[in-house]
DOBA-480850 format. One record per residue (C-alpha): residue in one letter; x, y, z. Coordinates in steps of 0.001 Angstrom, whole numbers, plus 500000, padded with zeros to 6 digits. Example, Ala and Ser with C-alpha at 12.3 -4.5 7.8 and 13.67 -1.06 7.14 Angstrom:
// DOBA-480850
A512300495500507800
S513670498940507140
// end
This chain:
// DOBA-480850
X937246484305912196
X936761487460913759
X937335490646911958
X938154494108913911
X937006496860911632
X938376500428912560
X938695502960913631
X938448501459917544
X940294501683920508
X940357498123922866
X939971498508926538
X938781495812927352
X940691493409930021
X940357489829929077
X941481486511930983
X942418483622930305
X940530479886930548
X940906477582933504
X941607474084932708
X940887471196934641
X942675467926933909
X943277464509936044
X946303466826937647
X944368469457938811
X943891469195942812
X941233469564945039
X941574472151948080
X939423471942951137
X938866475563952089
X936412475989954895
X933932473795956555
X933948470972958798
X934574467080958144
X931792466515960525
X928848466522961079
X927039467451964836
X927702469765966993
X930833471492964735
X929016471585961438
X926013474096962835
X926216476927961333
X928157479695962725
X926458483110962126
X928562485774963504
X926959489418962892
X924702489877959828
X926278491430957587
X929748491317958812
X932641488787957245
X934851486799959668
X936914483893959436
X934555481578961898
X931575481821960094
X930160479293958411
X926568477529957174
X925412475026958150
X925859471606957435
X923011471088954462
X921831469931950723
X919045471037948403
X920395474739948704
X920266477229945967
X923579479169944697
X924489482574942418
X927701484209942017
X927349488080941482
X928980490510939232
X931693490823941725
X932250487567941951
X931069486507945585
X929423483355945766
X925954482761947232
X923759480046948736
X919902480181950344
X918687477852952557
X918279474274951637
X917779471502954378
X920199471152957227
X921489472802960356
X921179476269961937
X922968477342965005
X924078474837967759
X921139476113969954
X918571474645967453
X919063471346967969
X918587468863964833
X917677469690960960
X915405471542959228
X914249473839956686
X916205476750956527
X915850480387955072
X919286481835955523
X921307483571952717
X924689483926952730
X927482485179950776
X931229483897950506
X933931486022949029
X936842483969947406
X939481486560947631
X939142486994951534
X938170483072951971
X935346484515954536
X931479483657954744
X928560486470955667
X925249485927956806
X923503488779954893
X919808487959955350
X917245485482957346
X917057483581959994
X919705481512962477
X916814478815963001
X914608476258961253
X911146476489960020
X910892480681959357
X907955481274957740
X909267484401956122
X907691487647955713
X906126488695952488
X905188491617952151
X904030493766949642
X904343492387945653
X906709494250943988
X907740496222946973
X911232495428948280
X911658496288951922
X914375495540954319
X911929493033956303
X911333490599953579
X912543487331953486
X911561484157952017
X909936481480953654
X912363478497954924
X912870475826951995
X914791473239949883
X914311472353945920
X913773475614944621
X916120476859941775
X917618480022940671
X919220482456938329
X921126485591937874
X919598488422935861
X921888491024933412
X921317493440936070
X922897491406938692
X920186490449940814
X919312487088942026
X916447485540941230
X914660482406943293
X911053479742942383
X909463477235944530
X910453474655946376
X909399472883949962
X909364472568953152
X907913470773955859
X905148471337958735
X904565468912961401
X901202469830961310
X900191469519957853
X903586467422956124
X905358468798952904
X904229471873951298
X905115473089948063
X905619476787946816
X905467478598943797
X906661481997944835
X909263483942942602
X911673486419944757
X914338488708943972
X917464489597945795
X919094492771945286
X922998492346946391
X923726496093946099
X920728496932948447
X920660493743950431
X916429493692950064
X914352491046949013
X911239491511946582
X908497489196946143
X907675488935942750
X905244487013941848
X903026483837942572
X901913483000945862
X901960483482949611
X899739480066950183
X901285476816949593
X900369473630946855
X898913476494944543
X898454475014940967
X899485475944937392
X897493478842935360
X898856478221931548
X896865480526929636
X897384480723925872
X900685478714924935
X903874481332924491
X902170484215925327
X902595486013928732
X900062487155930783
X899882488822933927
X897671485967935747
X899722483151934163
X901866480900936581
X903557477618937102
X902517475444940123
X904329475126943469
X907319472607942770
X910274471729943756
X913352470027942027
X912782472082939072
X915509472990936949
X916301476551935444
X918260478914932855
X918727482620932274
X919206483236928426
X921472486361927250
X918319488076926322
X917597488227929985
X914463485582930143
X914317482957932911
X913596479747932084
X912107477004934049
X911600473492933536
X908697472472936108
X909960469131938595
X907872467772940988
X904384469345942002
X902346469645945318
X900635466235944372
X904384464300943850
X903164464827939579
X905657465582937448
X903980468393935160
X907175468318932457
X906481471766931146
X908479474649930381
X908226478169931238
X909749481254930605
X910200484446933271
X910110488295931724
X911912490361934318
X910924493608932517
X907215492987932167
X907155490854935478
X905176488083933550
X905148484319932864
X904599482288929468
X903776478636929388
X906209477713926814
X905577473858926089
X904619470935927120
X902054469127929516
X902981465234928646
X904675463040931758
X906568460311929274
X909675461450926990
X909140461537923531
X912881460703922074
X912206461163918134
X915700460781916489
X918816461352918094
X920715464560916432
X917596465581915058
X915174468320916603
X911983467748916577
X908370469938917620
X907196466419919110
X910211465345920901
X910071466002924905
X912402465172927899
X909001464275929965
X909157464279933495
X912401464263936053
X913414466316938722
X917174467508940143
X918467467360936927
X921917468619935779
X921147471939933234
X923596474338931516
X922662477126928672
X925846476559926063
X927082479914923960
X924725479376921522
X921793480175923956
X920444476560923751
X919421474905927196
X920387471657928096
X919408468983930450
X920929466136931510
X919632462596933430
X917239462395936208
X914295460160937118
X917072457336936825
X917609458644933305
X921252459452931737
X919847460758928702
X921215464111927295
X918481467266925589
X919626470513924273
X916508472884923872
X916425475790920858
X914219478710922196
X914710479644918588
X912578477265917126
X911181476018920339
X912141472354919870
X914111469649921968
X916883467258920844
X917879463880922553
X921830464722921846
X923193461040923566
X922526458853926325
X919874455933926631
X916667455595926755
X916145453061929234
X916263454052933187
X919220452784935651
X921752452608933267
X925471452412934706
X928341454835934319
X930979453753931475
X934420455469932946
X936927454578929890
X940138455882930555
X940454458657932844
X941218461868931437
X940452460614928001
X937019461302925936
X935122458901923838
X932162457805922071
X931300455204924685
X931595456704927831
X928987458581929922
X928429459568933837
X925140456858933638
X921873457267935762
X922410459824939044
X920356462040940776
X921396465545942486
X924827465961940298
X925875469404940440
X927181471316937341
X928747474315935624
X930221475363932379
X933418476935931773
X934392479698929387
X935400477402926725
X931883476047927009
X932540472703928047
X930107470990930396
X930848469682934050
X928886467465935813
X929815465978939425
X928745463716941588
X924766462877942506
X923614459808943408
X923839456685941327
X920771454921940251
X918987452707941348
X921595451822944138
X921831455485945361
X925450454616945807
X926737458875946429
X929503459828944234
X932516462001943710
X933594461939940138
X934060464264937826
X933148464469934255
X933366466412931191
X931036466930928208
X932720468421924687
X929665469593922484
X931889469779919815
X932767465908919540
X929663465110921543
X931704462980924158
X932167462716927590
X935304461664929614
X935353461144933111
X938305463702934597
X938686463276938232
X937230461279941363
X936138457522942170
X934345455384939690
X932841453990943097
X932100456720945268
X934188457826948176
X934541458888951834
X937280461922950698
X940713463059951769
X940637466299953174
X944257466921953554
X945489470123955162
X942673473109954901
X943876475638952270
X946277473474950602
X946199471485947359
X946955468537946876
X946913465675944620
X945474463397947124
X942592465504948341
X939505464586947085
X935707465677948263
X933593463006949804
X930378461600947395
X927940464279947507
X924448464520946315
X922099467341946040
X925339470126947061
X925321473193945079
X928571474706942961
X929957477904941091
X932772478605939005
X934565482076939736
X935828484737937535
X938966482880937216
X937323479325936046
X937773477832939096
X935298475081940577
X933583475541944169
X931453473294945841
X929642473614949028
X927732471401951482
X925147468410950251
X924345465024950971
X927385463306951971
X929451460186951889
X931041460687955878
X930130457603958378
X926827459537960272
X927053462825958498
X924409463000956110
X924639466641955347
X927990468410954477
X928993472022955749
X932170471823953663
X933866474141950826
X935864473420947996
X937464474463945165
X939353472870942260
X942649474793942426
X945890474357940730
X943475474542937279
X946074474703934694
X944813472154932429
X947438471251929450
X950623473145930986
X951264475441927801
X954561475757926187
X955185479426925313
X957438479560922302
X958526482051919505
X959056480989915925
X962480479238915764
X964811482166915142
X964173482975918962
X966183481686922189
X962891479565923036
X963862477581919768
X964610474446922082
X962183473094924794
X961944469952927038
X959018468117928138
X959014465788930830
X956681463146931667
X955101463075935848
X955533459177936142
X958744457212935472
X959110453318933971
X960452450913931816
X959223452261928872
X957883455252927427
X956435456495923694
X956062460140922860
X952438461170921033
X951426464346919976
X947875465690918552
X947676467969915561
X944202468052915897
X943067464311914923
X943794462524917701
X947334461506918777
X949608459199917000
X953447458209918322
X956435460014917777
X959847459166916098
X962953460764916149
X963457463219913801
X962990466397912553
X961671468479915130
X961812465822917778
X964420464120919849
X964323461322922800
X960787460010921856
X961184456887923873
X962665458519927282
X961094460257929798
X962101463775928335
X961400465115925021
X963316467455923386
X961370469974921191
X963527471672918399
X963029473835915352
X958965474726916112
X957541477146913678
X954159478943914615
X951567476118912451
X952597474046915312
X949991475935917319
X947919474223919555
X949911470891919177
X949125468857922151
X951993466245923725
X951708463521926151
X953648460405927245
X952865456533927688
X954405455468930733
X954350451541931095
X951406451151928516
X948960454043930840
X949221457631929653
X951374460077931852
X949326462927933674
X951463465614932248
X949750467238929247
X951127469882927479
X950514472549924809
X952424474717922065
X950922477842922224
X953158480762920280
X953155484154922465
X954365487429921951
X954210490085924494
X954344493645923343
X957346495904924902
X957107499000922895
X960791499649923057
X960809501459919847
X957665503738919071
X954566502578918802
X954109500466915292
X952379497376915468
X954602496361912141
X957987496934914080
X959732493403915477
X961449495488917792
X958413495930920083
X957866492772920254
X959627490148922829
X960229487580920398
X961844490042918216
X960087489665915603
X956404490786914200
X953781488107915395
X951464486063913193
X948263484599913022
X949259481780914806
X950485484248917955
X948412485036921114
X949157488733921725
X949480490110925351
X949878493456925869
X950576494174929738
X951074497979928988
X951687500543926698
X949343501728923357
X950194500160920375
X948967501450917074
X948002498934914172
X948774500849910660
X948185497587908319
X945733494767908405
X947314491549909851
X946083488578911930
X946977487318915283
X945082484326917108
X944069486295920124
X944666489516921969
X944726489738925951
X944971493663927002
X945424494489930949
X943208497429931853
X944977500982931382
X946327499480928177
X944943500587924498
X945484498919920959
X944106501151918485
X943564499900914632
X943464503028911993
X940795503301909773
X940723501660907022
X942494498786908435
X941454495391910110
X942598493142912712
X941894489262911965
X941419486948915346
X941938483419914093
X941483481677917090
X938969481177919982
// end
């Protein structure tokens, strides 16, 4: 339970969380369904957004989301302009604005193989630009700067070369700064003293690493493949305030699992590259898969220990899909390489695609991991990979789906909507993609907004999406779905439509679904008791006439304040409060507002 103690004036704007379900729909937003020549980059004028602009087909780029909600990519391996024939390593920087659905070429070159301009270490300059590369890692710091480390590129004279340079990009100035590391290639590590920052300390040149940015401002790196093709398997921390690295732990190549679910200083994920990574709402850092592995790990920086959470200790494990949309202890994505991932605003982890190991089949499946239950659920996509269905550009459809993708990039935007760009894909004759997708209609369980049973909304009808010969409605009150029987608050439990009546706010959060001919229906409903401030009779929160339900909301209600300035004069409770900009919620001195929800 969260307490708001007075005196306080709430000025924040809160956004409800988007939810992803099997009923959500993909939308192909930009880019080509083909490869050459139409999937080459359409650069336009540097710094100018245009509807015709589009990055060329590519994979192994890096991505960010800035503080304004724009989506960014840098480099990778793929196509530049149509006049620069063939694929190669890139150093172009692009910004995508989801509001206007346009790309802007911001920095870098429109040709393959650029060596970049390092400039003076620590000094931003208009002419600075990182050299071409793929397989880098990225962060965004608390100030909104974009950071990038390492990667690899190919020289026709020498071969594959690895990097350990650290760069910062400031979106407000549109300038790069070379911050740390070497301008030469294949540089080795300087470890220094374990856990101690120093000017000379630096990670090895590497690619396919993973990264996290924590809530305190530190940037973290788990090293992938180095220049010799080895896996250093060590963890590093960079402090932007001091511009120093610190080697935190690890030099061992083999995983040490210990006991599942138990942290231990001897535990280590061992060598891996192109793994998936997240950071949870408590600041713990997570790793999944890679190197033919299907294991899930958590690192707690407070105690400097790893915990093996889930998955197998053996390699090349096939996925266990289970029932689409339903989590279960046995479900897991299996061994895969080069997936994309994100965390939603509820703290759930999401995993898309990658190459199944050992056969290399490129996948288009979407998975959700719930920390609270320690369970995976297969949400969308195919269980065997797929060629994709593009549909009409800009139009969501239930039949749309991206092709299988490996080494794509992903974001989650300000509204909680996931986006995916490029990557190796399963389009015939098209090794890389330039297609941009979003998972639209992300409404999750359809919220059934009710007041208490003395309101005009005391009855409500839920309808299944599918038709069949048999129907069984079920409810989940927090401990799993059970069959309903007619009586009390329910009628029509064995028909396509369920009638709810005499609902009370203690039912808040109950979920309903229908099993049609033995198959779980795609429609999922969740009860949400909501009240909107009308302010029709003064400003007192405690006056029922000021609320849309005609009564003062209780602890199970979500509160929406779209206009006005309510004042809480007596201690009270509600589930959550959503305020629009320019609204005020004042809690009088000595009064407590308890927020009982998430």
